[in-house]
C-alpha positions as CSV (number, residue, x, y, z in Angstrom):
1,M,32.7,-64.7,57.5
2,N,34.8,-65.8,54.4
3,P,38.7,-65.3,55.4
4,H,41.2,-65.8,52.8
5,S,44.3,-68.2,53.4
6,E,48.0,-68.2,53.0
7,P,50.3,-69.9,50.7
8,T,51.2,-73.6,50.6
9,E,54.2,-73.3,48.5
10,P,57.0,-75.9,48.7
11,H,59.9,-74.8,50.8
12,T,63.5,-75.8,51.2
13,S,64.3,-73.8,54.3
14,N,63.1,-73.6,58.0
15,T,63.0,-70.6,60.0
16,S,63.2,-70.0,63.6
17,A,63.1,-66.9,65.9
18,A,65.3,-65.9,68.6
19,D,65.3,-62.6,70.2
20,P,68.8,-61.4,70.9
21,S,67.6,-57.7,70.7
22,R,65.5,-57.8,73.8
23,G,68.0,-59.4,76.1
24,S,68.1,-63.1,76.9
25,G,66.7,-66.0,78.5
26,T,66.3,-69.6,77.9
27,P,64.1,-70.3,74.8
28,S,60.6,-70.1,75.6
29,R,57.6,-71.5,73.4
30,G,58.1,-69.3,70.5
31,S,58.5,-68.9,67.0
32,G,60.9,-70.7,64.9
33,T,59.2,-72.0,61.7
34,P,59.3,-73.6,58.4
35,I,58.3,-71.3,55.5
36,R,55.6,-73.6,54.2
37,G,52.6,-74.8,56.1
38,S,49.5,-72.5,56.0
39,A,45.9,-72.8,56.8
40,D,42.7,-71.7,55.0
41,P,42.7,-68.1,56.0
42,S,39.0,-68.3,55.7
43,R,38.3,-71.8,57.0
44,A,40.9,-73.3,58.9
45,S,44.7,-73.7,59.3
46,D,47.0,-75.2,56.8
47,P,48.5,-78.8,57.2
48,A,51.9,-79.2,58.6
49,P,54.7,-78.4,56.2
50,R,55.5,-81.2,53.6
51,A,59.2,-81.2,54.5
52,S,60.4,-81.4,57.9
53,A,63.7,-80.0,59.2
54,P,65.4,-79.2,62.6
55,S,63.7,-76.0,63.5
56,P,65.7,-73.0,64.8
57,Q,65.8,-71.4,68.1
58,P,62.6,-69.8,69.3
59,F,62.0,-66.2,69.5
60,N,62.8,-65.3,73.0
61,N,61.3,-62.5,75.1
62,S,61.7,-63.8,78.6
63,D,63.6,-60.4,79.6
64,R,60.8,-58.3,78.6
65,A,58.9,-55.9,80.9
66,A,55.6,-57.4,82.1
67,D,52.9,-57.3,79.5
68,P,50.0,-55.0,80.1
69,P,47.5,-57.0,82.4
70,L,44.4,-58.4,80.7
71,P,41.5,-58.9,82.9
72,T,40.1,-61.9,81.3
73,D,43.3,-63.7,80.1
74,S,45.6,-65.3,82.7
75,T,47.5,-67.5,80.0
76,D,48.7,-64.8,78.0
77,S,52.3,-64.7,79.3
78,T,55.1,-66.3,77.1
79,D,57.6,-66.3,79.8
80,S,58.4,-69.7,80.9
81,T,62.0,-69.2,82.1
82,D,64.0,-67.6,85.0
83,S,65.5,-64.3,84.1
84,N,68.4,-65.3,86.0
85,D,69.3,-67.7,83.3
86,S,69.4,-65.2,80.5
87,T,73.0,-64.5,80.6
88,D,74.2,-67.2,78.4
89,S,71.3,-67.7,76.1
90,S,70.8,-64.1,74.6
91,H,72.5,-65.1,71.4
92,R,71.8,-68.6,71.1
93,T,70.9,-70.0,67.8
94,D,70.3,-73.4,66.5
95,R,72.9,-75.6,64.6
96,T,72.0,-77.2,61.2
97,D,72.0,-80.8,61.4
98,R,74.6,-82.2,59.0
99,T,74.2,-85.7,58.0
100,G,77.5,-87.8,58.1
101,S,79.5,-85.5,60.1
102,T,81.1,-86.5,63.3
103,D,83.0,-84.7,66.2
104,P,86.8,-85.1,65.8
105,S,87.1,-85.0,69.6
106,D,84.7,-87.9,70.1
107,S,86.8,-90.9,70.6
108,T,83.8,-93.5,69.9
109,A,83.3,-92.2,66.4
110,P,86.8,-93.0,64.6
111,S,86.9,-91.6,61.1
112,A,87.9,-94.9,59.8
113,S,84.3,-96.2,60.6
114,I,82.6,-93.7,58.3
115,D,81.5,-94.9,55.0
116,P,82.3,-92.6,52.3
117,S,79.5,-93.9,50.1
118,A,77.1,-93.3,52.7
119,V,78.1,-89.7,53.1
120,A,77.9,-89.1,49.5
121,D,74.5,-90.6,49.2
122,A,72.9,-88.8,52.2
123,P,70.5,-86.1,51.4
124,P,71.8,-82.5,52.0
125,A,70.7,-80.7,55.3
126,E,68.0,-78.3,54.6
127,P,69.0,-74.7,55.2
128,Q,67.5,-72.8,58.2
129,V,66.7,-69.3,58.9
130,T,66.6,-67.9,62.4
131,L,64.3,-65.1,63.2
132,R,65.5,-62.8,65.8
133,G,63.1,-60.2,67.4
134,P,59.7,-58.7,66.2
135,A,61.5,-56.9,63.4
136,E,62.3,-60.1,61.5
137,L,58.9,-61.6,62.5
138,A,57.2,-58.4,60.7
139,D,59.6,-58.8,57.7
140,A,58.6,-62.4,57.2
141,L,54.9,-62.0,57.2
142,P,54.7,-61.6,53.4
143,Y,56.9,-64.6,52.6
144,L,54.6,-66.7,54.8
145,L,51.5,-65.6,53.0
146,G,52.9,-65.1,49.5
147,F,51.5,-61.4,49.4
148,Y,51.2,-58.7,51.9
149,P,47.9,-58.7,53.7
150,D,46.6,-55.3,53.5
151,D,43.7,-54.5,56.0
152,S,43.9,-57.9,57.7
153,I,44.2,-60.0,60.8
154,V,46.7,-62.9,60.6
155,L,47.2,-65.6,63.0
156,V,50.1,-67.9,62.8
157,A,50.5,-71.0,64.8
158,L,54.0,-72.0,66.4
159,H,54.6,-75.7,67.2
160,G,57.0,-77.3,69.5
161,E,59.8,-75.7,71.9
162,R,61.5,-74.2,68.9
163,G,58.4,-72.6,67.5
164,R,57.9,-74.2,63.9
165,F,55.6,-72.1,61.8
166,G,52.3,-74.1,61.3
167,G,48.8,-73.1,60.1
168,R,47.9,-69.6,59.5
169,V,44.5,-67.7,59.2
170,R,43.7,-64.5,57.6
171,L,40.6,-62.1,57.7
172,G,39.9,-58.6,56.9
173,I,39.6,-56.3,59.8
174,P,35.8,-55.6,60.4
175,A,34.7,-52.0,60.0
176,E,32.4,-52.4,62.8
177,T,34.1,-52.6,66.3
178,A,31.2,-54.3,67.7
179,H,32.1,-57.3,65.5
180,W,35.6,-57.6,66.9
181,P,35.0,-59.8,69.9
182,E,33.0,-62.4,67.7
183,V,35.8,-62.3,65.0
184,A,38.6,-62.8,67.3
185,D,36.9,-65.8,69.2
186,Q,36.1,-67.5,65.7
187,L,39.6,-66.9,64.4
188,A,41.2,-68.2,67.5
189,D,39.0,-71.4,67.5
190,C,39.3,-71.9,63.7
191,L,43.3,-71.8,63.9
192,I,43.5,-74.0,67.2
193,S,40.7,-76.5,66.4
194,A,42.3,-77.1,63.0
195,A,45.7,-77.9,64.5
196,D,44.0,-80.2,67.2
197,D,42.3,-82.2,64.3
198,R,45.7,-82.8,63.0
199,G,47.0,-84.0,66.3
200,E,49.5,-80.9,66.4
201,R,48.2,-78.3,69.1
202,P,50.1,-75.1,68.8
203,A,52.4,-74.2,71.5
204,A,51.9,-70.4,70.9
205,V,50.4,-68.0,68.5
206,L,51.8,-65.1,66.5
207,V,49.2,-62.0,65.8
208,Y,49.6,-59.5,63.2
209,L,47.3,-56.5,62.5
210,C,48.0,-54.9,59.1
211,Q,46.2,-51.6,58.1
212,E,47.1,-48.5,56.5
213,P,46.2,-45.2,57.8
214,K,42.8,-43.4,57.2
215,P,43.1,-39.8,56.0
216,G,44.2,-37.8,58.8
217,E,45.7,-40.6,60.7
218,N,49.3,-41.9,61.1
219,G,50.6,-45.3,61.8
220,R,50.6,-44.8,65.6
221,D,47.0,-43.8,65.4
222,V,46.2,-47.0,63.7
223,K,47.9,-48.9,66.4
224,D,46.1,-47.2,69.2
225,R,42.8,-47.9,67.4
226,L,43.4,-51.6,66.9
227,R,44.8,-52.3,70.5
228,P,41.3,-53.4,71.8
229,L,41.2,-56.1,68.9
230,A,44.7,-57.1,69.8
231,Q,43.9,-57.6,73.4
232,R,40.7,-59.5,72.3
233,L,42.8,-61.8,70.2
234,R,45.1,-62.6,73.0
235,T,42.3,-63.1,75.3
236,A,40.5,-65.4,72.9
237,C,43.9,-67.7,72.3
238,G,44.6,-67.6,76.0
239,A,41.1,-68.9,76.7
240,L,41.9,-71.9,74.6
241,D,45.2,-72.5,76.6
242,V,47.5,-71.2,73.7
243,P,49.3,-68.2,74.8
244,V,50.1,-65.3,72.3
245,L,54.0,-64.9,71.8
246,E,53.8,-61.7,69.9
247,A,51.2,-59.3,68.5
248,L,52.3,-56.9,65.9
249,C,50.7,-53.9,64.3
250,L,52.1,-53.1,60.9
251,S,51.1,-49.6,59.3
252,N,52.6,-47.2,57.0
253,G,55.9,-48.9,56.9
254,R,56.5,-49.4,60.6
255,F,55.5,-51.9,63.1
256,W,54.7,-51.8,66.9
257,S,54.5,-54.5,69.5
258,Y,51.4,-54.8,71.7
259,C,53.5,-57.2,74.1
260,C,56.4,-54.9,74.9
261,P,56.1,-51.6,76.6
262,D,59.8,-50.8,76.8
263,F,60.4,-47.8,74.7
264,R,64.1,-48.6,74.2
265,C,63.2,-51.6,71.8
266,C,59.7,-50.6,71.0
267,P,59.6,-46.8,70.5
268,A,56.3,-45.0,70.5
269,G,56.9,-43.8,67.1
270,G,57.2,-47.3,65.9
271,T,60.1,-49.2,64.3
272,P,60.7,-49.0,60.4
273,L,60.3,-52.2,58.6
274,A,63.2,-53.6,56.6
275,M,63.7,-52.5,52.9
276,P,62.1,-55.4,50.8
277,G,64.4,-57.8,49.5
278,T,67.3,-57.1,52.2
279,S,66.5,-59.3,55.1
280,V,67.6,-62.7,55.7
281,M,64.2,-64.1,55.2
282,A,64.0,-62.4,51.8
283,A,67.2,-64.3,50.8
284,A,65.9,-67.8,52.1
285,A,62.7,-67.2,50.1
286,A,64.6,-66.2,47.0
287,Y,66.6,-69.4,47.5
288,A,63.6,-71.6,48.0
289,G,62.0,-70.2,44.9
290,M,59.2,-68.5,46.9
291,Q,57.6,-65.3,45.5
292,V,55.6,-62.4,47.1
293,R,52.9,-61.4,44.7
294,G,52.5,-57.8,45.8
295,S,49.8,-56.7,48.3
296,L,46.5,-58.2,48.7
297,K,44.9,-55.2,47.3
298,E,46.9,-55.4,44.2
299,M,45.9,-59.0,43.6
300,E,42.1,-58.4,44.3
301,A,42.4,-55.3,41.8
302,R,43.1,-57.8,38.9
303,L,39.8,-59.5,39.5
304,T,37.7,-56.3,40.2
305,P,35.2,-55.5,37.6
306,R,35.6,-52.2,35.6
307,S,33.7,-49.1,36.2
308,G,33.2,-45.8,34.4
309,R,32.5,-45.6,30.6
310,R,34.1,-49.1,29.8
311,G,31.9,-50.8,32.3
312,D,28.8,-49.2,31.0
313,E,29.8,-50.4,27.5
314,Q,30.4,-53.8,28.8
315,V,26.9,-53.9,30.6
316,Q,25.1,-52.9,27.4
317,A,26.9,-55.8,25.7
318,L,25.8,-58.1,28.3
319,D,22.2,-56.9,28.2
320,A,22.2,-57.5,24.3
321,A,23.8,-61.0,24.6
322,A,21.0,-62.0,27.4
323,A,18.3,-60.8,25.4
324,A,19.4,-63.0,22.3
325,L,20.5,-65.8,24.1
326,L,17.0,-66.6,25.7
327,P,15.3,-67.4,22.5
328,R,17.9,-69.6,21.5
329,M,17.7,-71.6,24.8
330,L,14.1,-72.1,24.3
331,R,14.5,-73.9,21.0
332,R,14.7,-77.4,20.8
333,G,18.4,-78.4,21.2
334,G,19.4,-74.8,21.8
335,A,21.2,-75.6,25.2
336,D,23.7,-78.0,23.3
337,A,24.0,-75.4,20.6
338,V,24.9,-72.7,23.0
339,R,27.3,-75.0,24.9
340,R,29.2,-75.8,21.6
341,D,29.5,-72.2,20.6
342,T,30.7,-71.2,24.1
343,L,33.4,-73.8,24.3
344,G,34.5,-73.2,20.6
345,L,34.8,-69.5,21.6
346,V,37.0,-70.3,24.6
347,E,39.1,-72.4,22.5
348,R,39.7,-69.7,20.0
349,L,40.3,-67.0,22.8
350,I,42.9,-69.3,24.5
351,R,44.7,-69.6,21.1
352,R,44.6,-65.9,20.8
353,F,45.9,-65.2,24.3
354,R,48.7,-67.8,23.8
355,L,50.0,-66.1,20.6
356,D,50.1,-62.6,22.3
357,P,51.8,-62.9,25.5
358,P,51.9,-59.6,27.5
359,A,54.8,-58.0,29.2
360,G,55.5,-55.5,31.8
361,S,53.8,-54.8,35.1
362,N,50.6,-56.6,36.1
363,R,48.6,-53.6,35.4
364,S,50.0,-53.3,31.7
365,R,49.6,-57.0,31.3
366,D,45.8,-56.9,32.2
367,A,45.4,-53.9,29.9
368,C,46.7,-55.9,27.1
369,D,44.6,-58.7,28.0
370,D,41.6,-56.5,28.0
371,A,42.5,-55.3,24.5
372,L,42.4,-58.9,23.3
373,L,38.8,-59.4,24.3
374,T,35.8,-57.5,22.7
375,D,32.7,-56.6,24.6
376,E,30.5,-59.0,22.6
377,E,32.9,-61.9,22.9
378,A,33.4,-61.3,26.8
379,A,29.4,-61.2,27.1
380,A,28.9,-64.3,25.2
381,L,31.4,-66.1,27.4
382,I,30.2,-64.7,30.8
383,L,26.7,-66.0,30.0
384,G,27.9,-69.2,28.6
385,L,29.9,-70.2,31.6
386,Q,26.8,-69.8,33.9
387,D,26.0,-73.3,32.6
388,R,27.5,-75.9,34.8
389,L,28.4,-78.3,32.2
390,T,30.1,-75.6,30.0
391,R,31.9,-74.3,33.0
392,D,33.2,-77.8,33.8
393,R,34.3,-78.4,30.3
394,A,36.2,-75.0,30.4
395,A,38.2,-76.4,33.5
396,E,40.0,-78.9,31.1
397,W,42.3,-75.8,30.0
398,M,44.5,-76.0,33.2
399,E,47.9,-77.0,32.5
400,G,50.6,-77.0,30.0
401,S,50.8,-74.2,27.3
402,D,46.9,-73.8,28.0
403,A,47.4,-72.7,31.6
404,A,48.7,-69.2,31.4
405,P,46.5,-68.1,28.5
406,A,43.5,-69.6,30.3
407,L,44.3,-67.9,33.5
408,R,44.5,-64.5,31.7
409,L,41.3,-65.1,30.0
410,W,39.3,-65.9,33.3
411,R,40.7,-62.7,34.9
412,A,39.9,-60.7,32.1
413,L,36.1,-62.0,32.1
414,A,36.1,-61.4,35.9
415,R,37.0,-57.8,35.3
416,R,34.1,-57.8,32.6
417,C,31.3,-58.5,35.0
418,A,30.5,-54.8,35.6
419,G,27.0,-53.4,37.0
420,G,24.4,-55.7,38.1
421,Y,26.3,-58.6,36.5
422,L,28.7,-59.1,39.5
423,E,27.2,-62.5,40.5
424,H,28.1,-63.8,37.0
425,S,32.0,-63.2,37.8
426,V,31.8,-66.2,40.3
427,A,32.2,-68.8,37.4
428,P,35.4,-67.1,36.1
429,L,36.7,-66.6,39.4
430,T,36.3,-70.0,40.3
431,L,37.9,-71.1,37.1
432,A,40.9,-68.7,37.8
433,G,41.3,-70.2,41.2
434,W,41.3,-73.7,39.9
435,V,44.1,-72.8,37.3
436,C,46.2,-71.3,40.0
437,W,45.7,-74.4,42.2
438,S,46.6,-76.7,39.6
439,T,49.8,-74.7,38.7
440,E,50.8,-74.7,42.5
441,D,50.0,-71.0,43.0
442,G,48.2,-71.4,46.2
443,P,48.0,-67.7,47.3
444,S,46.6,-66.6,44.1
445,A,44.1,-69.5,44.2
446,R,42.9,-68.5,47.6
447,V,42.4,-64.9,46.6
448,A,40.5,-65.7,43.6
449,L,38.3,-68.5,45.1
450,G,37.9,-66.3,48.4
451,R,36.6,-63.4,46.2
452,A,34.2,-65.8,44.6
453,L,32.8,-67.0,47.8
454,S,32.4,-63.6,49.1
455,I,30.0,-62.9,46.1
456,D,28.2,-66.2,46.4
457,P,29.0,-68.2,49.4
458,R,26.8,-71.1,48.2
459,Y,28.8,-71.7,44.9
460,S,29.7,-75.3,45.6
461,F,32.5,-75.6,43.2
462,A,34.5,-72.8,44.6
463,D,33.7,-73.9,48.0
464,L,35.0,-77.3,47.3
465,L,38.2,-75.9,45.8
466,H,38.8,-73.7,48.5
467,R,38.7,-76.3,51.1
468,A,40.9,-78.5,49.0
469,V,43.4,-75.8,48.8
470,N,43.4,-74.9,52.5
471,Q,43.5,-78.6,53.5
472,G,46.7,-79.0,51.4
473,L,45.1,-81.7,49.0
474,D,46.9,-82.5,45.9
475,A,45.3,-81.4,42.6
476,E,46.6,-84.1,40.6
477,P,43.6,-86.5,41.0
478,L,41.4,-84.0,39.7
479,R,43.6,-83.2,36.8
480,R,43.8,-86.7,36.0
481,C,39.9,-86.9,35.8
482,L,39.8,-83.9,33.6
483,R,42.3,-85.2,31.3
484,E,40.3,-88.4,30.8
485,Q,37.3,-86.4,30.2
486,R,39.0,-84.3,27.7
487,K,40.1,-87.4,25.8
488,E,36.5,-88.7,25.8
489,H,35.3,-85.4,24.4
490,A,37.9,-85.1,21.7
491,A,37.2,-88.8,20.6
492,A,33.4,-88.0,20.5
493,S,34.2,-84.8,18.5
494,R,36.3,-86.8,15.9
495,A,33.5,-89.4,15.7
496,D,30.9,-86.6,14.8
497,T,33.2,-84.9,12.2
498,T,34.0,-88.3,10.2
499,A,32.5,-88.5,6.7
500,P,29.5,-90.9,6.4
501,G,31.4,-93.2,4.2
502,E,34.3,-93.5,6.6
503,R,32.1,-94.4,9.4
504,P,32.0,-98.1,10.1
505,Q,28.9,-100.0,9.1
506,P,26.9,-101.8,11.8
507,R,26.8,-105.6,11.3
508,P,23.1,-106.5,10.3
509,G,21.2,-108.3,13.2
510,P,18.6,-110.8,13.1
511,R,15.4,-109.6,11.5
512,P,12.9,-108.6,14.2
513,R,9.6,-110.5,14.1
514,P,6.6,-108.6,14.0
515,P,4.7,-108.6,17.3
516,R,1.6,-111.1,17.7
517,P,-1.6,-109.4,17.3
518,R,-3.8,-109.0,20.4
519,T,-7.1,-107.6,20.9
520,A,-8.3,-105.8,24.0
521,D,-11.2,-108.2,24.5
522,R,-9.0,-111.4,24.1
523,P,-6.7,-111.5,27.3
524,L,-3.7,-113.9,26.8
525,G,-3.7,-117.2,28.8
526,P,-0.9,-118.0,31.1
527,R,2.6,-118.1,29.6
528,G,3.7,-121.4,28.9
529,G,0.2,-122.9,29.4
530,S,-1.5,-125.3,26.9
531,R,-5.0,-124.0,27.6
532,P,-6.1,-121.5,25.3
533,G,-7.1,-118.1,26.4
534,G,-10.5,-117.5,27.7
535,R,-13.4,-115.9,25.8
536,P,-15.1,-112.7,26.7
537,P,-18.1,-113.0,29.3
538,E,-20.5,-111.9,26.8
539,G,-19.7,-114.5,24.3
540,R,-20.1,-117.5,26.6
541,G,-22.9,-120.1,25.4
542,R,-23.7,-118.0,22.4
543,R,-23.5,-119.1,18.9
544,R,-23.4,-117.1,15.7
545,A,-26.7,-116.2,14.5
546,G,-27.8,-115.8,10.9
547,R,-29.5,-112.9,9.1
548,D,-33.0,-114.5,10.1
549,G,-32.0,-115.1,13.7
550,D,-31.5,-118.8,13.3
551,R,-28.6,-119.9,15.4
552,S,-27.9,-122.9,13.2
553,R,-24.8,-122.8,10.8
554,R,-25.6,-122.6,7.1
C-alpha cells in the first residue's frame, strides 16, 4: 500500500468549523484547523503546522439526529454536550486574538499604561477562517491537500477542543471490496499512531470518500456503494478511541454525509458543492498564497508514459539506444564516458528548456516540452539515468534558474518511458519529486514520489525523499550538500580542461633509492641486528670445490 500525502505548504491562516446550519449546541470536539499541517498520505500523518494561531470554533453537530448504529463501534458518536444548551451557541464563532488591544470597560487596564512602541512592534494577528457545517468542510478538502483527490480515501486529524487541522492521509479506494476492512484499519492506525508519536493524539477525525460515478451510475449510487467503507473507517477510528466527527462522500459535484440522516440538511439527492473560488476557504487560501493544482488525475497524467504511435516510436528509440549502450559499457572506461555524455546532454537540454519557456494550460505546456526533446535524446537520458552516480549528479539541478527547466525535463522523460520501459521512469520521477520538494511544492512532490514508489517500492532514493516530505523535514541540508558537490565537480572539470603548460608543476622530491637486492635462498636477518643473515641449510659446512674436486682454494 503506497498512499499519497497532502500538502505541507506554509500558511498564514487558521480554519475552524462551527455548524450553525444544523442547529446549535456547545462546541464538541471538532473541526477547526489551520490550513497547513499534513501527513504522508502514503505513510503517516504530517507534522503539526509550523505557525500556530488561535484556532476557531469547532464544527458542531450536537443537535443532529442520532447516527445510524454501528454494531462494533461504541465510540463513534461526537455528541459531547447536552442539547438543552444549544440555544445560545448555534452561531458562536471564535474571536481573533489581537495583540496590544485592551477592553475599554476594564478598569484595571488604563490606556495610559499601554506602550505605543510595544503595540507597533507586536506581530500582527494571524487571520482565521471558521468552517460552518459539512458544506464548507467539503469545499476545504482541495485546499488541505493542494489538489482535488479523485478516487481517494482521505482522513484528516483534528486536535484540541476547537478542532485544529492536523495530519492527513490519502489512499486510492481499492477496487476489491474485500480489501476495504484491512485498508480502513491500516489508514486509521497510520493517522493516529503518527500523531501519537508526536505527542498530539487527535481529538476527532474527518473522513472523505471521493469518487466519480462509473458508467450508468450517479452520485447517489456512489454514496450507497461506498457506505460500507465509510462505516468501516468509522469503526476503525472508534476502536482506537478517536471518534469520527464527519464522514462525507464527494461525487459528481455534490456531497453526502454519512453521519446525518436528517433530509432537511442532508437531502437524499445530495448537496451541490460551492463554485470554485467563491468560498471563504478559497479567499483565505488565495490570501495565504496557497494553490490548488487541479485534480490528482490531472497531476498524474503529466507523469504517465505516452501510448499509441508516439509510444511505439519511443520504444524503438529506447531499444536502439540500449543495444548501442551495452558495448560501450563493456569497454575499458566506458562507464565513465557514458556518465560524462549523459550529464553533458542533461546540461544542454536544461539550457534548451530554459530558453524556450512554455505558456498556456498544463497540457499545452507538456506538448511544448515534448517537442523540445527528440526520441533519441530521451532514450539516451532515460538509460543514462539508471546509473546511480549519474542520477545523483543530475539532482544538482534543483534550484534557481535551473529548477523549472529541470522539472520540465524530468516530467518529459517520465512520459517517454513507454511500453516495457515503465520501470525506467522511476529515476526521472524521483528527480521530479526532488525538484518539487526543493522548491517547496509538497503536493507535487508527493504525487511524483508516490508514483515512483508504486512502480518500484524498493527504490531507496524515492522512499527516503517520500518519508522526508511527509515528516515535514527541511530540504536545505540536502541542497547544501548538493551545492558543495557541484562546486567540487566544477573545480575538477576546470582542472581537467587546463592546458598542460598552465598546470602547476610538482616540486621534485627526493630521488628514490633502489631496493636492496635479495635472493629467495637468502633470508634477511632480524631488523637492526648485528649478526649477518643465515646461510641456506644445504650450504652449511661445505667449501667451494675446484674442477678436480679438490676442496682447497687456488
